[in-house]
All heavy atoms as an XYZ file, in Angstrom:
937
protein
N       0.844     -1.189      0.000
C       0.000      0.000      0.000
C       0.888      1.250      0.000
O       1.730      1.408      0.873
C      -0.897      0.003      1.245
C      -1.870      1.138      1.311
C      -3.085      0.910      0.427
O      -3.249     -0.181     -0.125
N      -3.914      1.917      0.277
N       0.685      2.093     -0.975
C       1.442      3.336     -1.065
C       0.676      4.415     -0.329
O      -0.516      4.614     -0.586
C       1.655      3.741     -2.535
C       2.409      5.053     -2.606
C       2.411      2.633     -3.276
N       1.342      5.105      0.569
C       0.717      6.204      1.284
C       1.541      7.463      1.110
O       2.772      7.421      1.164
C       0.574      5.864      2.763
C      -0.430      4.752      3.038
C      -0.688      4.543      4.511
O       0.224      4.683      5.337
N      -1.912      4.211      4.867
N       0.843      8.582      0.913
C       1.477      9.869      0.747
C       0.976     10.790      1.856
O      -0.243     10.891      2.064
C       1.132     10.487     -0.611
C       1.737      9.857     -1.866
C       1.095      8.514     -2.200
C       1.598     10.802     -3.038
N       1.894     11.445      2.522
C       1.522     12.334      3.619
C       2.173     13.690      3.404
O       3.407     13.799      3.373
C       1.951     11.756      4.981
C       1.562     12.722      6.096
C       1.310     10.392      5.203
N       1.325     14.715      3.243
C       1.815     16.077      3.051
C       1.941     16.799      4.382
O       1.232     16.492      5.345
C       0.870     16.881      2.158
C       0.653     16.327      0.764
C      -0.648     15.561      0.665
O      -1.119     15.065      1.704
O      -1.208     15.448     -0.442
N       2.823     17.782      4.397
C       2.957     18.663      5.555
C       3.504     19.991      5.084
O       3.971     20.122      3.949
C       3.893     18.035      6.603
O       5.188     17.845      6.064
N       3.433     20.988      5.969
C       4.033     22.276      5.670
C       3.071     23.371      5.294
O       3.484     24.514      5.096
N       1.789     23.046      5.188
C       0.831     24.088      4.870
C       0.628     25.047      6.025
O       1.129     24.825      7.128
N      -0.107     26.121      5.767
C      -0.376     27.082      6.818
C      -0.860     28.395      6.274
O      -1.248     28.497      5.106
N      -0.832     29.399      7.137
C      -1.270     30.750      6.793
C      -0.043     31.631      6.612
O       0.857     31.644      7.463
C      -2.159     31.298      7.912
C      -2.588     32.751      7.809
C      -3.480     32.964      6.595
C      -3.309     33.178      9.090
N      -0.017     32.360      5.516
C       1.117     33.235      5.227
C       0.598     34.502      4.562
O      -0.441     34.483      3.893
C       2.139     32.500      4.329
C       1.542     32.166      2.975
C       3.422     33.295      4.178
N       1.316     35.586      4.748
C       0.936     36.842      4.104
C       1.383     36.841      2.642
O       2.354     36.158      2.273
C       1.559     38.020      4.832
C       0.950     38.305      6.199
C       1.442     39.602      6.799
O       2.555     40.025      6.525
N       0.611     40.223      7.631
N       0.697     37.617      1.850
C       1.082     37.754      0.449
C       2.544     38.195      0.359
O       2.992     39.057      1.121
C       0.172     38.766     -0.245
N       3.254     37.597     -0.578
C       4.676     37.864     -0.721
C       5.558     36.928      0.070
O       6.781     36.894     -0.133
N       4.959     36.147      0.948
C       5.717     35.231      1.784
C       6.008     33.914      1.103
O       5.701     33.716     -0.080
N       6.602     33.009      1.881
C       7.032     31.720      1.350
C       6.592     30.575      2.251
O       6.435     30.750      3.462
C       8.558     31.679      1.226
O       9.040     32.659      0.346
N       6.395     29.437      1.642
C       6.132     28.190      2.349
C       6.797     27.053      1.589
O       6.922     27.135      0.360
C       4.635     27.898      2.452
C       3.790     28.592      3.503
C       2.318     28.206      3.319
C       4.255     28.257      4.901
N       7.164     26.018      2.327
C       7.660     24.810      1.675
C       6.799     23.627      2.105
O       6.664     23.360      3.304
C       9.118     24.519      2.039
O       9.939     25.590      1.591
C       9.588     23.232      1.361
N       6.207     22.980      1.134
C       5.409     21.781      1.387
C       6.287     20.550      1.208
O       7.181     20.526      0.352
C       4.230     21.702      0.433
C       3.299     22.913      0.378
C       2.146     22.639     -0.583
C       2.798     23.281      1.744
N       6.012     19.543      2.000
C       6.704     18.256      1.885
C       5.675     17.156      1.719
O       4.546     17.253      2.212
C       7.531     17.971      3.140
O       8.502     18.952      3.370
N       6.086     16.114      1.025
C       5.222     14.947      0.837
C       6.111     13.706      0.948
O       6.992     13.496      0.111
C       4.539     15.011     -0.514
S       3.632     13.504     -0.973
N       5.858     12.922      1.958
C       6.633     11.711      2.176
C       5.826     10.499      1.743
O       4.636     10.382      2.084
C       7.038     11.580      3.649
O       7.821     12.722      4.011
C       7.878     10.325      3.875
N       6.474      9.617      1.010
C       5.796      8.471      0.405
C       6.306      7.175      1.026
O       7.523      6.967      1.128
C       6.042      8.454     -1.113
C       5.290      7.280     -1.764
C       5.598      9.766     -1.743
N       5.385      6.335      1.444
C       5.783      5.040      2.002
C       6.081      4.068      0.879
O       5.628      4.226     -0.248
C       4.668      4.481      2.878
O       3.525      4.212      2.088
N       6.864      3.060      1.177
C       7.160      2.036      0.185
C       8.553      2.175     -0.386
O       9.218      3.187     -0.228
N       8.964      1.144     -1.109
C      10.334      1.081     -1.610
C      10.485      1.611     -3.028
O      11.585      1.685     -3.535
C      10.805     -0.372     -1.601
C      10.842     -1.002     -0.236
C      11.375     -2.421     -0.323
N      11.461     -3.070      0.970
C      11.895     -4.299      1.157
N      12.277     -5.028      0.124
N      11.957     -4.814      2.356
N       9.383      1.965     -3.654
C       9.449      2.272     -5.079
C       9.331      3.756     -5.372
O       9.017      4.135     -6.490
C       8.341      1.513     -5.828
O       7.070      1.856     -5.264
C       8.577      0.018     -5.743
N       9.595      4.606     -4.378
C       9.450      6.051     -4.579
C      10.258      6.520     -5.773
O       9.785      7.350     -6.568
C       9.873      6.793     -3.316
C       9.867      8.285     -3.462
C       8.669      8.987     -3.439
C      11.050      9.000     -3.612
C       8.645     10.367     -3.574
C      11.038     10.371     -3.745
C       9.832     11.059     -3.725
N      11.481      6.006     -5.933
C      12.343      6.523     -6.997
C      11.908      6.072     -8.391
O      12.555      6.429     -9.380
C      13.802      6.162     -6.741
C      14.021      4.667     -6.669
O      13.109      3.880     -6.905
N      15.248      4.266     -6.346
N      10.829      5.323     -8.471
C      10.275      4.958     -9.779
C       9.091      5.832    -10.174
O       8.629      5.778    -11.313
C       9.833      3.493     -9.788
O       8.690      3.311     -8.963
N       8.604      6.644     -9.269
C       7.408      7.445     -9.519
C       7.735      8.830    -10.069
O       8.652      9.499     -9.590
C       6.606      7.645     -8.236
C       5.922      6.412     -7.707
C       6.152      5.977     -6.411
C       5.011      5.703     -8.471
C       5.513      4.859     -5.905
C       4.367      4.584     -7.974
C       4.627      4.174     -6.686
O       3.991      3.064     -6.185
N       6.944      9.243    -11.037
C       6.824     10.667    -11.339
C       5.941     11.252    -10.240
O       4.911     10.665     -9.887
C       6.180     10.878    -12.719
C       5.790     12.329    -12.921
C       7.134     10.407    -13.816
N       6.350     12.374     -9.692
C       5.591     12.997     -8.613
C       5.010     14.323     -9.085
O       5.617     15.038     -9.904
C       6.475     13.230     -7.402
C       7.032     11.970     -6.779
S       5.756     10.860     -6.146
C       4.964     11.904     -4.908
N       3.843     14.636     -8.555
C       3.198     15.887     -8.926
C       2.555     16.564     -7.734
O       2.283     15.932     -6.709
N       2.350     17.849     -7.889
C       1.570     18.642     -6.929
C       0.373     19.224     -7.679
O       0.521     19.734     -8.799
C       2.398     19.775     -6.341
C       3.394     19.349     -5.320
C       4.729     19.112     -5.517
C       3.162     19.119     -3.917
N       5.326     18.753     -4.331
C       4.387     18.744     -3.327
C       2.028     19.198     -3.093
C       4.519     18.447     -1.981
C       2.151     18.895     -1.752
C       3.389     18.526     -1.209
N      -0.762     19.162     -7.021
C      -1.997     19.737     -7.543
C      -2.602     20.597     -6.448
O      -2.249     20.463     -5.269
C      -2.989     18.631     -7.928
C      -2.562     17.831     -9.126
C      -1.577     16.865     -9.031
C      -3.156     18.040    -10.370
C      -1.177     16.129    -10.146
C      -2.766     17.312    -11.478
C      -1.783     16.360    -11.370
N      -3.528     21.464     -6.814
C      -4.215     22.273     -5.810
C      -5.671     22.442     -6.191
O      -6.035     22.412     -7.365
C      -3.531     23.623     -5.639
C      -3.622     24.556     -6.825
C      -2.775     25.811     -6.563
N      -2.877     26.779     -7.644
C      -2.144     27.891     -7.710
N      -1.263     28.166     -6.762
N      -2.310     28.726     -8.728
N      -6.472     22.633     -5.153
C      -7.903     22.847     -5.356
C      -8.362     23.977     -4.457
O      -8.296     23.875     -3.224
C      -8.692     21.575     -5.062
C     -10.167     21.685     -5.386
C     -10.879     20.347     -5.349
O     -10.399     19.385     -4.740
N     -12.038     20.270     -5.994
N      -8.812     25.053     -5.092
C      -9.347     26.195     -4.372
C     -10.830     25.950     -4.090
O     -11.477     25.162     -4.786
C      -9.155     27.459     -5.190
N     -11.375     26.648     -3.091
C     -12.789     26.450     -2.762
C     -13.695     26.710     -3.955
O     -13.569     27.734     -4.630
C     -13.026     27.487     -1.657
C     -11.696     27.702     -1.046
C     -10.702     27.580     -2.173
N     -14.573     25.767     -4.226
C     -15.521     25.919     -5.309
C     -14.954     25.730     -6.697
O     -15.660     25.958     -7.696
N     -13.703     25.317     -6.776
C     -13.062     25.139     -8.086
C     -12.541     23.715     -8.246
O     -12.431     22.963     -7.292
C     -11.920     26.143     -8.254
C     -12.373     27.591     -8.254
C     -11.232     28.519     -8.599
C     -11.709     29.960     -8.669
N     -10.604     30.897     -9.018
N     -12.229     23.365     -9.491
C     -11.688     22.053     -9.758
C     -10.212     21.980     -9.352
O      -9.522     22.992     -9.290
C     -11.826     21.722    -11.250
C     -13.264     21.563    -11.710
C     -13.355     21.110    -13.157
O     -12.306     21.066    -13.831
O     -14.469     20.789    -13.601
N      -9.770     20.755     -9.132
C      -8.359     20.537     -8.850
C      -7.544     20.804    -10.120
O      -7.931     20.376    -11.210
C      -8.143     19.099     -8.372
C      -6.719     18.768     -7.996
C      -6.652     17.438     -7.278
N      -7.211     16.352     -8.037
C      -7.488     15.155     -7.541
N      -7.256     14.906     -6.256
N      -8.002     14.209     -8.303
N      -6.415     21.494     -9.945
C      -5.589     21.847    -11.102
C      -4.136     21.480    -10.848
O      -3.674     21.413     -9.707
C      -5.681     23.344    -11.457
C      -7.097     23.719    -11.852
C      -5.213     24.219    -10.298
N      -3.439     21.258    -11.917
C      -2.036     20.903    -11.884
C      -1.186     22.093    -11.444
O      -1.444     23.241    -11.829
C      -1.611     20.440    -13.278
C      -0.121     20.383    -13.480
C       0.612     19.332    -12.973
C       0.534     21.379    -14.176
C       1.979     19.275    -13.152
C       1.890     21.336    -14.379
C       2.621     20.282    -13.857
N      -0.136     21.807    -10.655
C       0.795     22.841    -10.222
C       2.210     22.565    -10.756
O       2.804     23.409    -11.399
C       0.840     22.926     -8.681
C       1.907     23.915     -8.232
C      -0.528     23.325     -8.129
N       2.726     21.363    -10.466
C       4.104     21.054    -10.849
C       4.307     19.551    -10.856
O       3.600     18.815    -10.177
C       5.090     21.702     -9.879
N       5.302     19.106    -11.637
C       5.632     17.696    -11.681
C       7.132     17.534    -11.843
O       7.808     18.426    -12.364
C       4.879     16.975    -12.818
O       5.188     15.582    -12.789
C       5.252     17.540    -14.174
N       7.645     16.403    -11.366
C       9.071     16.133    -11.429
C       9.284     14.670    -11.800
O       8.573     13.781    -11.333
C       9.748     16.486    -10.086
C      11.267     16.371    -10.178
C       9.191     15.640     -8.938
C      11.993     17.004     -8.995
N      10.291     14.453    -12.647
C      10.601     13.098    -13.092
C      11.145     12.249    -11.940
O      11.586     12.781    -10.920
C      11.619     13.156    -14.223
N      11.127     10.955    -12.124
C      11.584     10.041    -11.077
C      13.040     10.302    -10.688
O      13.411     10.168     -9.521
C      11.408      8.592    -11.526
O      12.127      8.347    -12.723
N      13.853     10.697    -11.660
C      15.262     10.988    -11.392
C      15.475     12.389    -10.855
O      16.558     12.712    -10.367
C      16.064     10.824    -12.672
O      15.635     11.777    -13.624
N      14.482     13.217    -10.993
C      14.599     14.606    -10.554
C      15.218     15.527    -11.584
O      15.389     16.718    -11.328
N      15.533     15.005    -12.746
C      16.255     15.814    -13.736
C      15.339     16.663    -14.610
O      15.809     17.574    -15.284
C      17.085     14.903    -14.647
O      16.224     13.929    -15.252
C      18.173     14.200    -13.852
N      14.055     16.346    -14.612
C      13.101     17.123    -15.405
C      11.975     17.620    -14.513
O      11.517     16.898    -13.620
C      12.515     16.270    -16.525
C      13.504     15.843    -17.589
C      12.814     15.005    -18.650
O      12.210     15.593    -19.565
O      12.853     13.767    -18.540
N      11.536     18.828    -14.795
C      10.446     19.448    -14.048
C       9.552     20.196    -15.025
O      10.005     20.631    -16.091
C      10.979     20.438    -13.005
C      11.917     19.831    -11.972
C      12.553     20.933    -11.145
N      13.377     20.431    -10.061
C      14.651     20.076    -10.208
N      15.230     20.159    -11.384
N      15.338     19.640     -9.177
N       8.303     20.357    -14.625
C       7.373     21.132    -15.444
C       6.393     21.820    -14.516
O       5.959     21.233    -13.515
C       6.634     20.221    -16.430
C       5.757     20.970    -17.384
C       6.299     21.645    -18.478
C       4.370     21.026    -17.201
C       5.487     22.340    -19.354
C       3.564     21.712    -18.069
C       4.127     22.367    -19.152
O       3.329     23.056    -20.015
N       6.045     23.079    -14.864
C       5.195     23.880    -13.996
C       4.005     24.442    -14.741
O       4.074     24.716    -15.950
C       5.999     25.053    -13.422
C       7.183     24.649    -12.587
C       8.446     24.516    -13.160
C       7.047     24.403    -11.221
C       9.548     24.139    -12.388
C       8.137     24.041    -10.446
C       9.376     23.908    -11.040
O      10.459     23.540    -10.272
N       2.946     24.681    -14.004
C       1.838     25.447    -14.536
C       2.313     26.883    -14.735
O       3.145     27.387    -13.980
C       0.659     25.406    -13.569
N       1.774     27.537    -15.736
C       2.174     28.919    -16.019
C       1.930     29.830    -14.824
O       2.684     30.779    -14.596
C       1.410     29.444    -17.229
C       1.896     28.833    -18.528
O       3.000     28.256    -18.554
O       1.151     28.940    -19.526
N       0.899     29.538    -14.064
C       0.522     30.414    -12.956
C       1.551     30.419    -11.825
O       1.544     31.338    -10.999
C      -0.844     29.999    -12.404
O      -0.805     28.650    -11.953
N       2.416     29.402    -11.771
C       3.390     29.328    -10.673
C       4.829     29.373    -11.165
O       5.759     29.423    -10.347
C       3.172     28.056     -9.826
C       1.723     27.965     -9.344
C       3.574     26.793    -10.574
N       5.014     29.359    -12.465
C       6.363     29.328    -13.022
C       7.159     30.542    -12.559
O       6.673     31.675    -12.595
C       6.271     29.291    -14.545
C       7.508     28.795    -15.243
C       7.245     28.630    -16.735
C       6.195     27.572    -17.020
N       5.968     27.368    -18.464
N       8.371     30.284    -12.101
C       9.224     31.366    -11.608
C       9.041     31.672    -10.136
O       9.850     32.380     -9.536
N       7.971     31.155     -9.538
C       7.717     31.386     -8.111
C       7.810     30.095     -7.303
O       8.229     30.129     -6.143
C       6.319     31.975     -7.918
C       6.102     33.304     -8.611
C       4.766     33.930     -8.225
N       3.621     33.097     -8.616
C       2.703     32.638     -7.761
N       2.779     32.927     -6.475
N       1.692     31.901     -8.203
N       7.412     28.973     -7.888
C       7.417     27.685     -7.183
C       8.538     26.809     -7.744
O       8.857     26.859     -8.930
C       6.098     26.947     -7.375
C       4.911     27.563     -6.679
C       4.950     28.819     -6.115
C       3.713     26.857     -6.593
C       3.853     29.370     -5.467
C       2.604     27.387     -5.965
C       2.675     28.659     -5.401
N       9.090     25.963     -6.872
C      10.114     25.006     -7.281
C       9.792     23.637     -6.702
O       9.611     23.503     -5.491
C      11.504     25.437     -6.803
O      11.822     26.724     -7.336
C      12.563     24.436     -7.269
N       9.712     22.652     -7.571
C       9.502     21.273     -7.126
C      10.851     20.563     -7.093
O      11.697     20.767     -7.968
C       8.508     20.532     -8.049
C       8.135     19.172     -7.451
C       9.037     20.403     -9.458
C       6.988     18.471     -8.197
N      11.048     19.759     -6.066
C      12.290     18.992     -5.940
C      11.986     17.690     -5.211
O      10.890     17.517     -4.674
C      13.359     19.789     -5.195
O      12.940     20.075     -3.874
N      12.952     16.791     -5.212
C      12.738     15.521     -4.526
C      14.047     15.004     -3.965
O      15.121     15.306     -4.487
C      12.131     14.486     -5.476
C      13.003     14.065     -6.628
C      12.213     13.244     -7.660
N      11.745     11.980     -7.116
C      10.749     11.266     -7.649
N      10.109     11.714     -8.720
N      10.395     10.102     -7.110
N      13.919     14.214     -2.913
C      15.050     13.547     -2.308
C      14.695     12.059     -2.268
O      13.932     11.630     -1.391
C      15.307     14.094     -0.903
C      16.552     13.513     -0.255
O      16.986     12.423     -0.666
O      17.075     14.128      0.669
N      15.217     11.308     -3.201
C      14.842      9.896     -3.298
C      15.348      9.079     -2.109
O      14.782      8.031     -1.794
C      15.342      9.296     -4.603
C      14.507      9.747     -5.794
O      13.427     10.329     -5.623
N      14.996      9.494     -6.992
N      16.387      9.540     -1.454
C      16.885      8.834     -0.268
C      15.920      8.977      0.907
O      15.909      8.132      1.808
C      18.257      9.358      0.121
N      15.118     10.045      0.869
C      14.163     10.305      1.955
C      12.730     10.038      1.544
O      11.799     10.308      2.311
C      14.302     11.748      2.439
C      15.643     12.061      3.068
C      15.685     13.501      3.573
C      17.002     13.799      4.254
N      17.065     15.200      4.760
N      12.538      9.535      0.319
C      11.169      9.281     -0.185
C      10.281     10.519     -0.071
O       9.097     10.418      0.265
C      10.515      8.111      0.579
C      10.992      6.752      0.102
O      12.045      6.638     -0.516
N      10.232      5.717      0.400
N      10.841     11.669     -0.372
C      10.119     12.916     -0.150
C      10.206     13.832     -1.366
O      11.269     13.954     -1.984
C      10.671     13.638      1.087
O      10.517     12.787      2.234
C       9.913     14.934      1.345
N       9.095     14.456     -1.673
C       9.041     15.484     -2.702
C       8.640     16.795     -2.028
O       7.875     16.793     -1.062
C       8.062     15.096     -3.834
C       6.640     14.942     -3.312
C       8.105     16.107     -4.968
N       9.186     17.898     -2.534
C       8.975     19.202     -1.930
C       8.362     20.165     -2.943
O       8.539     20.011     -4.160
C      10.306     19.794     -1.447
C      11.056     18.899     -0.498
C      12.062     18.052     -0.975
C      10.786     18.896      0.859
C      12.763     17.223     -0.114
C      11.480     18.063      1.719
C      12.470     17.228      1.228
O      13.161     16.403      2.085
N       7.699     21.172     -2.415
C       7.237     22.285     -3.231
C       7.585     23.560     -2.488
O       6.951     23.897     -1.493
C       5.734     22.201     -3.506
C       5.217     23.250     -4.486
C       5.751     22.971     -5.894
C       3.689     23.284     -4.503
N       8.624     24.229     -2.982
C       9.019     25.518     -2.416
C       8.188     26.599     -3.095
O       8.216     26.724     -4.331
C      10.511     25.771     -2.656
C      10.978     27.168     -2.298
C      10.973     27.436     -0.804
O      11.380     26.577     -0.024
N      10.510     28.614     -0.397
N       7.456     27.361     -2.307
C       6.549     28.369     -2.854
C       6.984     29.741     -2.375
O       6.983     30.008     -1.160
C       5.107     28.086     -2.415
C       4.640     26.679     -2.769
S       2.905     26.398     -2.360
C       2.959     26.485     -0.583
N       7.369     30.596     -3.301
C       7.802     31.956     -2.998
C       6.837     32.963     -3.615
O       6.048     32.627     -4.505
C       9.206     32.193     -3.536
C      10.242     31.279     -2.908
O      10.152     30.930     -1.728
N      11.242     30.896     -3.687
N       6.925     34.196     -3.153
C       6.091     35.281     -3.686
C       4.628     34.865     -3.745
O       3.949     35.048     -4.769
C       6.587     35.683     -5.075
O       7.931     36.081     -5.034
N       4.148     34.315     -2.657
C       2.782     33.803     -2.633
C       1.758     34.915     -2.791
O       1.967     36.050     -2.330
C       2.542     33.022     -1.343
C       3.159     31.613     -1.338
C       3.285     31.076      0.079
C       2.331     30.674     -2.194
N       0.660     34.558     -3.443
C      -0.421     35.489     -3.733
C      -1.715     34.949     -3.141
O      -1.854     33.730     -2.972
C      -0.582     35.635     -5.245
C       0.681     36.037     -5.985
C       0.518     35.824     -7.478
N       1.725     36.202     -8.220
C       1.922     35.921     -9.511
N       0.991     35.273    -10.194
N       3.042     36.305    -10.096
N      -2.676     35.802     -2.872
C      -3.962     35.302     -2.349
C      -4.590     34.243     -3.253
O      -5.231     33.308     -2.747
C      -4.813     36.574     -2.289
C      -3.829     37.663     -2.037
C      -2.610     37.274     -2.842
N      -4.383     34.354     -4.548
C      -4.963     33.372     -5.465
C      -4.269     32.008     -5.400
O      -4.722     31.043     -6.028
C      -4.949     33.884     -6.916
C      -3.593     34.330     -7.414
C      -3.384     35.831     -7.298
O      -3.822     36.414     -6.266
O      -2.765     36.400     -8.223
N      -3.185     31.908     -4.639
C      -2.550     30.602     -4.418
C      -3.238     29.827     -3.294
O      -2.893     28.666     -3.049
C      -1.071     30.773     -4.063
C      -0.247     31.334     -5.207
O      -0.467     30.912     -6.360
O       0.603     32.202     -4.942
N      -4.174     30.454     -2.616
C      -4.905     29.791     -1.540
C      -5.647     28.573     -2.075
O      -6.413     28.660     -3.030
C      -5.899     30.761     -0.884
O      -5.163     31.813     -0.250
C      -6.766     30.049      0.142
N      -5.373     27.413     -1.461
C      -5.970     26.161     -1.926
C      -5.525     25.027     -1.007
O      -4.628     25.203     -0.175
C      -5.528     25.848     -3.355
N      -6.144     23.891     -1.193
C      -5.634     22.648     -0.618
C      -4.658     22.053     -1.622
O      -5.030     21.818     -2.780
C      -6.761     21.649     -0.308
C      -6.174     20.313      0.151
C      -7.698     22.220      0.758
N      -3.438     21.825     -1.172
C      -2.392     21.292     -2.041
C      -2.213     19.804     -1.764
O      -2.044     19.396     -0.604
C      -1.077     22.022     -1.793
C      -1.047     23.400     -2.404
C      -1.800     24.443     -1.864
C      -0.272     23.670     -3.537
C      -1.799     25.708     -2.437
C      -0.255     24.929     -4.102
C      -1.018     25.942     -3.551
O      -1.000     27.187     -4.116
N      -2.226     19.022     -2.836
C      -2.072     17.567     -2.716
C      -0.911     17.084     -3.568
O      -0.735     17.561     -4.692
C      -3.345     16.852     -3.172
O      -4.456     17.207     -2.371
N      -0.166     16.141     -3.033
C       0.855     15.505     -3.848
C       0.302     14.192     -4.393
O      -0.654     13.623     -3.842
C       2.133     15.262     -3.071
S       1.995     14.090     -1.723
N       0.907     13.740     -5.474
C       0.429     12.534     -6.132
C       1.588     11.804     -6.786
O       2.578     12.430     -7.179
C      -0.624     12.886     -7.175
N       1.450     10.483     -6.910
C       2.484      9.644     -7.499
C       1.944      8.948     -8.738
O       0.836      8.407     -8.728
C       2.958      8.606     -6.484
N       2.760      8.960     -9.773
C       2.355      8.364    -11.047
C       3.370      7.333    -11.500
O       4.582      7.557    -11.426
C       2.242      9.461    -12.111
O       2.057      8.887    -13.393
N       2.856      6.227    -12.030
C       3.717      5.216    -12.646
C       3.756      5.392    -14.155
O       4.203      4.490    -14.879
C       3.197      3.815    -12.288
O       3.207      3.608    -10.897
N       3.267      6.552    -14.621
C       3.153      6.817    -16.054
C       4.488      6.760    -16.763
O       4.578      6.445    -17.936
C       2.503      8.198    -16.222
C       2.062      8.533    -17.605
C       2.631      9.440    -18.431
C       0.946      7.969    -18.315
N       1.940      9.489    -19.628
C       0.922      8.604    -19.585
C       0.001      7.010    -18.009
C      -0.054      8.295    -20.531
C      -0.957      6.694    -18.968
C      -0.971      7.337    -20.199
N       5.581      7.125    -16.051
C       6.909      7.066    -16.654
C       7.359      8.368    -17.286
O       8.550      8.589    -17.480
N       6.406      9.225    -17.622
C       6.720     10.504    -18.232
C       6.085     11.601    -17.393
O       5.106     11.367    -16.682
C       6.179     10.572    -19.668
C       6.705      9.542    -20.654
C       5.936      9.647    -21.971
C       8.196      9.739    -20.884
N       6.610     12.807    -17.498
C       5.975     13.924    -16.823
C       4.551     14.059    -17.349
O       4.309     13.957    -18.555
C       6.736     15.216    -17.081
C       8.160     15.313    -16.528
C       8.725     16.698    -16.796
C       8.211     14.993    -15.052
N       3.622     14.288    -16.456
C       2.232     14.416    -16.863
C       1.521     15.421    -15.997
O       1.740     15.480    -14.789
C       1.513     13.051    -16.826
O       0.131     13.231    -17.163
C       1.609     12.417    -15.446
N       0.669     16.217    -16.618
C      -0.114     17.213    -15.902
C      -1.538     16.731    -15.638
O      -2.307     17.427    -14.999
C      -0.182     18.517    -16.701
O      -0.897     18.279    -17.922
C       1.215     19.030    -17.035
N      -1.863     15.556    -16.132
C      -3.228     15.049    -16.050
C      -3.428     14.269    -14.765
O      -2.767     13.258    -14.526
C      -3.517     14.173    -17.264
C      -4.911     13.654    -17.316
N      -6.015     14.436    -17.020
C      -5.403     12.438    -17.632
C      -7.106     13.717    -17.159
N      -6.778     12.495    -17.518
N      -4.371     14.693    -13.947
C      -4.563     14.055    -12.644
C      -4.940     12.582    -12.780
O      -4.617     11.778    -11.897
C      -5.633     14.793    -11.843
O      -6.878     14.766    -12.517
N      -5.576     12.222    -13.870
C      -5.975     10.839    -14.080
C      -4.814      9.876    -14.249
O      -4.990      8.660    -14.125
N      -3.623     10.423    -14.501
C      -2.431      9.587    -14.656
C      -1.708      9.348    -13.337
O      -0.679      8.679    -13.318
C      -1.477     10.217    -15.657
C      -2.012     10.172    -17.074
O      -2.807      9.304    -17.422
N      -1.605     11.137    -17.880
N      -2.237      9.892    -12.268
C      -1.654      9.709    -10.943
C      -2.521      8.735    -10.156
O      -3.695      8.991     -9.942
C      -1.539     11.052    -10.213
C      -0.505     11.964    -10.817
C      -0.794     12.751    -11.919
C       0.783     12.030    -10.276
C       0.164     13.577    -12.483
C       1.744     12.856    -10.829
C       1.431     13.632    -11.934
O       2.390     14.443    -12.482
N      -1.915      7.627     -9.714
C      -2.690      6.566     -9.061
C      -2.785      6.733     -7.550
O      -3.714      6.209     -6.930
C      -2.067      5.205     -9.369
N      -1.845      7.463     -6.982
C      -1.780      7.560     -5.519
C      -1.774      9.025     -5.118
O      -1.037      9.829     -5.707
C      -0.523      6.869     -4.991
C      -0.348      5.472     -5.489
N      -1.121      4.422     -5.045
C       0.511      4.958     -6.409
C      -0.749      3.317     -5.666
N       0.230      3.612     -6.495
N      -2.573      9.329     -4.076
C      -2.760     10.711     -3.653
C      -2.636     10.853     -2.145
O      -3.010      9.940     -1.390
C      -4.154     11.194     -4.070
C      -4.302     11.361     -5.539
C      -4.582     10.383     -6.462
C      -4.160     12.572     -6.272
N      -4.614     10.919     -7.730
C      -4.363     12.261     -7.642
C      -3.887     13.893     -5.929
C      -4.299     13.229     -8.659
C      -3.824     14.845     -6.926
C      -4.031     14.513     -8.269
N      -2.127     12.012     -1.734
C      -2.148     12.351     -0.332
C      -3.468     12.991      0.053
O      -4.328     13.231     -0.802
N      -3.598     13.289      1.323
C      -4.866     13.834      1.820
C      -4.980     15.337      1.611
O      -6.062     15.905      1.703
C      -5.026     13.502      3.313
C      -4.295     14.426      4.263
C      -2.793     14.222      4.263
O      -2.259     13.276      3.684
N      -2.083     15.143      4.931
N      -3.861     15.980      1.356
C      -3.858     17.407      1.104
C      -3.487     18.225      2.333
O      -3.674     17.793      3.469
N      -2.951     19.411      2.076
C      -2.614     20.341      3.142
C      -3.065     21.738      2.727
O      -2.915     22.140      1.572
C      -1.094     20.306      3.449
O      -0.816     21.134      4.576
C      -0.250     20.765      2.266
N      -3.637     22.464      3.654
C      -4.218     23.773      3.356
C      -3.140     24.850      3.334
O      -2.320     24.939      4.256
C      -5.269     24.136      4.398
C      -5.881     25.510      4.229
C      -6.789     25.603      3.022
O      -7.623     24.740      2.784
N      -6.622     26.680      2.230
N      -3.173     25.640      2.290
C      -2.331     26.830      2.191
C      -3.258     28.034      2.047
O      -4.098     28.061      1.136
C      -1.376     26.746      0.989
C      -0.662     28.076      0.778
C      -0.367     25.628      1.189
N      -3.113     28.996      2.937
C      -3.929     30.197      2.906
C      -3.009     31.397      2.849
O      -2.132     31.555      3.697
C      -4.835     30.287      4.131
O      -5.658     29.120      4.210
C      -5.725     31.523      4.054
N      -3.223     32.230      1.832
C      -2.403     33.419      1.647
C      -3.291     34.639      1.875
O      -4.276     34.842      1.140
C      -1.779     33.465      0.250
C      -0.844     34.669      0.129
C      -1.017     32.176     -0.042
N      -2.951     35.428      2.863
C      -3.748     36.608      3.178
C      -3.194     37.830      2.448
O      -1.996     37.952      2.213
C      -3.750     36.865      4.679
O      -2.435     37.129      5.140
N      -4.105     38.729      2.111
C      -3.693     39.933      1.373
C      -3.316     41.065      2.307
O      -3.510     40.998      3.499
C      -4.829     40.370      0.453
O      -5.993     40.602      1.206
């Protein structure tokens, strides 16, 4: 059973920073493409960022490019999302997800395993 547990969410002022972490149980973390998604109140879940299993490739949504950085530590079974220059519109529940797709993917349907999510609230 693969389990994903996020942490690091919270309340921050606009312009501030937060780092989210997602730790994955199991021995196969280094085979997964990992992604971060977010869902704002009353809106659909949307893609934020993804990173290849080796960590050598990354892809971001246009809305976060240049402000967010996804990274991973395969020795710790953990993926991170460093979020800088936060804006009120970044307020959402952020979830990490693991994909066996093999390629970077922005489509949530390609991710088989999901965490429970962590709330990020950015005040203006």
